[in-house]
C-alpha positions in Angstrom: -93.8 134.9 24.9 -96.9 136.4 23.2 -96.3 139.9 21.9 -99.9 140.8 23.1 -98.6 140.6 26.7 -96.2 143.5 26.4 -95.7 146.6 24.3 -92.3 146.5 22.7 -90.3 149.8 23.0 -89.9 151.4 19.5 -86.5 150.4 18.4 -86.1 153.5 16.2 -85.9 155.6 19.3 -82.7 155.4 21.4 -83.9 155.6 24.9 -82.2 154.8 28.2 -85.4 153.2 29.4 -85.5 150.6 26.6 -83.1 148.2 28.4 -85.1 148.4 31.6 -88.4 147.8 29.9 -87.1 144.7 28.0 -85.4 143.4 31.2 -88.6 143.9 33.2 -90.6 142.1 30.5 -88.2 139.3 30.4 -88.3 138.9 34.1 -92.1 138.7 34.2 -92.0 136.3 31.3 -89.5 134.1 33.0 -91.4 134.0 36.2 -94.7 133.1 34.5 -93.1 130.4 32.4 -93.9 132.2 29.1 -90.2 132.8 28.4 -87.7 130.1 28.5 -84.1 130.4 29.7 -81.4 129.7 27.1 -77.9 128.5 27.6 -75.1 131.1 27.2 -71.5 130.6 26.4 -69.3 133.6 27.2 -66.0 133.1 25.4 -63.1 135.5 26.3 -60.5 135.8 23.5 -57.7 138.3 22.9 -58.6 141.3 25.1 -58.5 142.8 28.5 -61.7 141.2 30.0 -63.1 144.7 30.4 -66.5 143.7 29.1 -67.0 140.9 31.6 -66.0 143.4 34.3 -68.6 145.8 33.0 -71.2 143.1 33.2 -70.2 142.4 36.8 -70.8 146.1 37.5 -74.4 146.0 36.1 -77.4 146.4 38.2 -81.2 146.2 37.8 -80.7 143.4 37.0 -77.4 142.5 38.5 -75.0 139.9 37.3 -76.3 137.2 39.7 -79.8 137.6 38.4 -78.7 137.5 34.8 -76.8 134.2 35.1 -79.2 132.4 37.5 -82.5 133.6 36.1 -82.2 135.0 32.5 -79.8 132.4 31.2 -77.9 129.3 32.1 -74.2 130.3 31.9 -72.6 127.1 30.9 -69.2 128.4 30.1 -67.1 131.5 31.0 -63.3 131.6 31.2 -63.5 133.9 34.3 -66.7 133.0 36.0 -67.3 129.2 35.9 -66.3 126.9 38.7 -64.9 124.2 36.5 -61.4 124.7 35.0 -58.8 122.9 32.9 -60.0 120.1 30.6 -63.3 119.8 32.5 -64.2 123.3 31.3 -62.8 122.8 27.8 -64.7 119.5 27.5 -68.0 121.4 28.1 -67.2 123.6 25.0 -66.7 120.5 22.9 -69.9 118.9 24.2 -71.8 122.0 23.0 -70.1 122.1 19.7 -70.6 118.4 19.0 -74.1 118.1 20.5 -77.6 119.3 19.7 -78.1 121.8 22.6 -79.3 125.3 21.6 -77.1 128.1 23.0 -76.2 131.7 22.6 -72.6 132.5 22.0 -71.2 135.8 23.4 -67.6 136.5 22.4 -65.4 139.1 24.1 -62.0 139.9 22.6 -60.5 139.7 19.2 -59.5 136.5 17.4 -55.7 136.2 17.1 -54.6 134.7 13.8 -50.9 134.7 14.2 -49.3 131.2 13.9 -52.6 129.6 13.2 -54.1 131.1 16.4 -51.3 130.1 18.7 -51.0 133.7 20.0 -54.1 133.1 22.1 -55.1 129.8 23.8 -58.2 129.1 25.7 -57.0 125.8 27.2 -55.8 122.3 26.4 -57.6 119.0 25.6 -55.9 115.7 25.6 -52.6 117.4 25.8 -53.2 119.6 22.7 -53.7 123.4 22.9 -57.1 124.8 22.0 -56.7 128.2 20.3 -59.2 131.0 20.5 -59.5 130.8 16.7 -60.5 127.2 16.9 -63.0 127.8 19.7 -64.5 130.8 17.9 -65.0 128.9 14.7 -66.2 125.7 16.4 -68.8 127.4 18.6 -69.7 130.2 16.2 -70.8 127.8 13.5 -73.0 125.9 16.0 -74.5 128.7 18.1 -78.1 129.7 17.4 -77.2 133.4 18.0 -73.7 135.0 18.1 -73.1 138.3 19.9 -69.8 140.1 19.5 -69.3 141.9 22.8 -67.0 145.0 22.7 -64.7 146.7 20.2 -62.2 143.9 20.0 -64.8 141.2 19.1 -66.6 143.5 16.7 -63.7 144.6 14.5 -60.4 144.0 16.3 -60.5 147.0 18.6 -57.4 147.7 20.7 -56.2 144.1 20.2 -55.8 144.8 16.5 -54.4 148.3 16.9 -51.1 149.0 15.1 -48.7 147.1 14.9 -51.1 144.3 15.6 -48.4 141.7 16.4 -51.0 139.0 17.1 -52.7 139.6 13.7 -56.0 140.0 15.6 -59.3 140.4 13.8 -62.9 140.8 14.7 -65.2 137.8 15.0 -66.9 138.3 11.6 -63.6 137.8 9.8 -63.5 134.2 10.9 -67.2 133.3 10.8 -67.8 134.5 7.2 -71.4 135.1 6.4 -72.7 134.0 9.9 -75.1 136.7 11.2 -73.6 138.3 14.2 -75.2 140.9 16.6 -72.4 143.5 17.2 -72.1 145.5 20.4 -69.2 147.8 20.0 -67.7 149.7 22.9 -64.6 149.6 25.1 -66.1 148.3 27.3 -69.8 147.5 26.5 -72.3 149.0 28.9 -74.0 146.2 30.8 -77.4 147.5 29.6 -76.4 147.0 26.0 -75.7 143.4 26.5 -78.5 142.6 28.9 -81.0 144.5 26.9 -80.0 142.6 23.8 -80.2 139.3 25.7 -83.7 140.2 27.0 -84.8 141.0 23.5 -83.5 137.7 22.2 -85.5 135.8 24.9 -88.7 137.8 24.3 -88.8 138.4 20.6 -85.7 137.1 18.8 -83.1 139.2 17.1 -83.5 143.0 17.6 -83.6 145.4 14.6 -80.0 146.0 13.5 -78.4 148.8 11.5 -76.1 148.3 8.5 -73.2 147.5 10.8 -75.3 144.8 12.7 -75.7 146.9 15.8 -79.0 147.1 17.7 -80.7 150.2 16.7 -82.2 150.6 20.1 -78.7 151.5 21.5 -76.7 152.7 18.5 -79.0 154.9 16.5 -78.3 158.5 17.5 -75.1 160.4 17.3 -73.6 161.1 20.7 -73.1 164.7 19.6 -76.9 165.2 19.1 -77.7 164.2 22.7 -74.7 165.7 24.4 -75.6 168.1 27.3 -72.8 170.3 26.1 -74.3 170.6 22.6 -75.6 174.1 23.2 -72.0 175.3 23.7 -71.1 173.8 20.3 -74.0 175.7 18.7 -72.8 178.9 20.3 -69.2 178.3 19.4 -68.0 178.1 23.0 -65.2 175.5 23.3 -63.0 174.2 26.1 -59.4 175.0 25.6 -58.1 172.6 28.3 -59.4 169.4 29.8 -61.7 170.0 32.8 -63.5 173.1 31.4 -67.3 172.6 31.2 -67.7 173.7 27.5 -67.9 171.8 24.2 -64.8 169.5 23.8 -64.9 169.5 19.9 -61.6 171.5 19.6 -59.9 169.1 22.0 -60.7 166.1 19.8 -64.0 164.8 21.0 -65.3 162.0 18.8 -69.0 162.5 19.7 -69.8 164.0 16.3 -69.0 160.7 14.6 -70.0 158.2 17.3 -73.5 156.6 17.4 -74.3 155.4 20.9 -76.6 156.4 23.8 -74.0 157.2 26.4 -75.3 160.8 27.1 -78.6 159.5 28.4 -77.7 156.1 29.6 -74.5 157.0 31.5 -72.2 154.7 33.4 -71.2 153.6 36.9 -74.8 153.3 38.1 -76.0 155.8 35.6 -74.3 158.7 37.2 -71.5 159.7 34.9 -70.1 159.2 31.4 -66.9 160.0 29.4 -67.9 163.6 28.5 -68.4 164.1 32.2 -64.7 163.2 32.6 -63.8 165.6 29.7 -63.3 163.1 27.0 -64.9 161.0 24.3 -62.6 158.8 22.3 -65.2 157.2 20.1 -64.8 153.7 21.5 -68.2 152.5 20.2 -67.5 153.5 16.6 -66.0 151.4 13.8 -62.2 151.5 13.6 -61.5 152.3 17.3 -58.8 153.0 18.4 -56.6 153.6 15.3 -59.2 155.7 13.4 -60.1 157.7 16.5 -56.5 158.6 17.4 -55.2 161.0 18.6 -57.6 161.0 21.4 -56.7 164.5 22.6 -55.9 167.3 20.1 -55.1 170.9 21.0 -55.6 173.8 18.6 -56.9 171.6 15.8 -59.3 174.3 14.5 -57.4 177.5 15.1 -55.6 179.5 12.4 
């Protein structure tokens, strides 16, 4: 699509409207034929499927529009009609063919026993591991997106004691450029906004951790509606109080993400509204963010 047909939102500014602007532009471009749909593979590895559930909860656009108009969803463990070897064969067709596709990976890659701690299916009677699928498809995909904390750097799947020896996607794809969308789960806007940007303009501007700056630039703490309580030194002593949660272990001061302005569940609430922030979009979650709730941490 010609850049003269739309003004791209400035990526240096984290703004809850960015995703909608991109999605509206992509919708217009798709309808006019100026933007072409791409094939999408959504590969679920070692995780809880929370990110695909978050995508299903998305709206404006909703999930149905995303997979029928924005992209051609050719594979998804949870959402495709085909199953068994018929589904697995589609993965091998993509890996061995010349079709261009975007790979979205949810969940960590289990390394234990050469990947046998996580299987995605069987082919010709042989098990296909998540490790094998990630390498096979990751090397072939034109764009790779790590969706959620587990895919980005292991997340809860790699939390101590990490019996499955799970790692993030980058650990098995080497120097392959990956767009990383941390969060547990990822907000549907973060994924769909990134997808729209790919269709319109290609890869969005990324920070040093390969996260799109349009969603992960500002500290949550700086946009928190309770920030004025922090500045005045007014802190909650128990969960449920409406003041700053810093002394209860809030991870907002070290987490870069736009939750305060984007919000969840139809853009009506977010973790601080439920008296918590556990830093799920920050590197090292959950181990580096634990304990999630701390009492009396700054008292003498």
